[in-house]
C-alpha positions as CSV (number, residue, x, y, z in Angstrom):
1,M,71.5,29.8,-17.4
2,P,70.0,31.5,-14.3
3,A,70.4,35.2,-13.7
4,M,73.7,35.6,-12.0
5,T,76.7,37.8,-11.3
6,I,79.6,35.9,-13.0
7,A,82.7,35.6,-10.8
8,S,84.9,33.5,-13.2
9,M,84.6,31.5,-16.4
10,G,86.9,28.7,-17.7
11,Y,87.1,26.6,-20.9
12,G,88.7,23.2,-21.4
13,A,89.1,20.9,-24.3
14,G,89.4,17.1,-24.1
15,D,91.8,14.8,-26.0
16,K,89.2,12.6,-27.6
17,D,87.8,13.7,-31.0
18,F,84.1,13.1,-31.6
19,K,82.6,12.9,-35.1
20,H,79.5,15.0,-34.5
21,H,80.4,17.4,-31.6
22,A,83.3,19.1,-30.0
23,N,84.9,17.8,-26.8
24,V,84.8,21.2,-25.0
25,L,83.6,22.2,-21.6
26,R,82.7,25.6,-20.2
27,V,82.3,26.3,-16.5
28,I,80.8,29.5,-15.2
29,V,81.0,30.3,-11.5
30,G,78.8,33.0,-10.0
31,E,76.2,34.0,-7.5
32,R,72.5,34.2,-8.2
33,S,71.2,37.8,-8.8
34,S,67.8,39.3,-8.5
35,A,67.8,40.2,-12.2
36,T,64.8,38.8,-14.0
37,E,65.4,35.8,-16.1
38,S,64.3,35.9,-19.7
39,T,63.2,32.8,-21.7
40,L,63.1,32.1,-25.3
41,V,59.7,31.8,-27.0
42,A,58.9,31.0,-30.7
43,V,56.5,33.5,-32.3
44,I,54.6,32.0,-35.2
45,E,52.5,34.2,-37.5
46,A,50.2,33.8,-40.5
47,N,48.1,36.3,-42.5
48,I,44.7,34.8,-43.3
49,D,42.2,36.3,-45.6
50,D,39.9,33.5,-46.5
51,S,38.6,32.1,-43.3
52,S,35.4,32.5,-41.2
53,P,35.7,33.9,-37.6
54,Q,34.2,30.6,-36.3
55,V,37.0,28.6,-37.8
56,L,39.6,30.9,-36.5
57,G,38.1,30.8,-33.0
58,H,38.2,27.0,-33.1
59,A,41.8,27.2,-34.3
60,L,42.7,29.3,-31.2
61,E,41.2,26.6,-28.9
62,R,43.1,23.9,-30.7
63,L,46.4,25.9,-30.5
64,M,46.0,26.4,-26.8
65,S,45.2,22.6,-26.3
66,A,48.3,21.8,-28.3
67,G,50.6,23.7,-25.9
68,A,50.6,27.3,-27.2
69,L,51.5,29.8,-24.5
70,D,49.3,32.3,-26.1
71,A,47.4,32.8,-29.3
72,T,45.7,36.0,-30.7
73,L,43.9,37.2,-33.7
74,S,44.2,40.8,-35.0
75,P,42.5,42.5,-37.9
76,L,44.6,43.7,-40.8
77,Q,44.2,45.0,-44.3
78,M,45.8,42.7,-46.9
79,K,46.8,42.9,-50.5
80,K,44.0,43.7,-53.1
81,N,42.4,45.8,-50.2
82,R,40.9,42.6,-48.6
83,P,40.3,42.5,-44.9
84,G,42.2,39.7,-43.1
85,T,43.4,38.4,-39.8
86,L,46.8,38.1,-38.4
87,L,47.2,34.9,-36.3
88,T,50.0,35.2,-33.7
89,V,51.0,32.2,-31.6
90,L,53.6,32.0,-28.8
91,C,55.1,28.7,-27.9
92,R,58.2,27.1,-26.5
93,P,60.8,26.8,-29.3
94,D,60.7,22.9,-29.0
95,R,56.9,23.0,-29.8
96,R,57.3,25.3,-32.9
97,A,56.9,22.4,-35.4
98,A,53.9,20.9,-33.7
99,I,52.1,24.2,-33.3
100,S,52.8,25.1,-36.9
101,D,51.3,21.8,-37.8
102,V,48.1,22.8,-35.9
103,V,48.0,26.2,-37.7
104,F,48.2,24.5,-41.1
105,R,45.6,21.8,-40.2
106,E,43.1,24.2,-38.5
107,T,43.3,27.3,-40.8
108,T,43.4,28.1,-44.5
109,T,46.9,29.6,-44.4
110,I,49.5,28.2,-46.8
111,G,52.5,29.6,-45.1
112,V,53.7,30.6,-41.6
113,R,56.6,32.7,-40.5
114,Y,58.4,32.4,-37.2
115,R,61.2,33.9,-35.1
116,E,62.5,33.3,-31.6
117,M,62.4,36.1,-29.1
118,A,63.4,36.6,-25.6
119,R,60.6,37.2,-23.1
120,E,60.5,38.4,-19.5
121,C,57.6,37.4,-17.2
122,L,56.6,38.4,-13.7
123,D,56.6,35.8,-10.9
124,R,53.1,34.5,-10.5
125,T,51.2,32.9,-7.7
126,V,47.5,32.0,-7.2
127,I,45.7,32.4,-3.9
128,S,42.1,31.8,-2.9
129,V,40.0,34.4,-1.2
130,D,36.7,33.9,0.4
131,T,34.0,36.4,-0.7
132,P,30.3,36.6,0.5
133,L,29.6,35.1,-2.9
134,G,32.0,32.2,-2.7
135,A,35.7,31.4,-3.1
136,V,37.6,33.1,-5.9
137,R,41.1,32.5,-7.0
138,I,43.3,35.6,-7.5
139,K,46.3,35.6,-9.8
140,V,49.1,37.7,-8.2
141,A,52.1,38.9,-10.3
142,S,55.2,40.3,-8.6
143,R,58.8,41.2,-9.2
144,D,61.5,40.9,-6.5
145,G,58.8,40.4,-3.9
146,E,56.8,43.5,-4.9
147,R,53.2,42.9,-5.9
148,L,52.6,44.6,-9.2
149,N,49.3,43.1,-10.4
150,A,46.4,41.1,-9.0
151,S,43.4,39.8,-10.9
152,P,40.5,37.6,-10.0
153,E,40.3,34.4,-12.0
154,F,37.8,35.1,-14.8
155,D,36.3,31.6,-14.9
156,D,35.6,31.6,-11.1
157,C,33.8,35.0,-11.4
158,V,31.8,33.9,-14.5
159,R,30.7,30.7,-12.6
160,I,29.6,32.7,-9.5
161,A,27.9,35.3,-11.7
162,R,25.9,32.7,-13.5
163,E,25.0,30.7,-10.4
164,R,23.8,33.7,-8.6
165,D,22.4,35.7,-11.5
166,L,24.7,38.7,-10.8
167,P,26.6,41.1,-13.0
168,L,30.1,39.8,-13.7
169,K,31.6,43.1,-12.8
170,D,30.1,42.9,-9.3
171,V,31.6,39.5,-8.6
172,Q,35.0,40.7,-9.8
173,A,34.7,43.8,-7.5
174,A,33.8,41.5,-4.5
175,A,36.8,39.3,-5.2
176,M,39.2,42.3,-5.4
177,K,37.7,43.7,-2.2
178,A,38.2,40.4,-0.4
179,F,41.8,40.2,-1.7
180,L,42.7,43.8,-0.6
181,D,41.0,43.4,2.8
182,R,42.8,40.1,3.7
């Protein structure tokens, strides 16, 4: 349901009985509000203590290719004083089973845990700026029309840094200068 100020709400029940679901209708009347909408995400986690970093790096790539919204690895201390890794994956709730399957296939874990959480995101747009080094995309994040963050696209900056044999931080600085000067 979109963020809104609710003016009225009504319920109704039909006469026909269905075997597998109720014959009920709910109508909500309201006006859109500027409140930020939240979305549900599934958070899948696994503790892994018997895998190489190369395998886990590959697993992250496979998870992102399978539709994960984000995937991270964090060091942790496990039972028997063993170092381990916490794999955390965010995905749409309807992708949880498929993403869990990738975790099982691509890592050595024998179990995952999951939960659904609400998440709030800033509005995002991508613009292109021309720098003396070449065009760079800038990711701009805002809320209610106010710009809160701007960041040069990392892959664009890496490509230009390699092509021109320049330090990456100099390319990033040129991109931000072009963005701020526009």
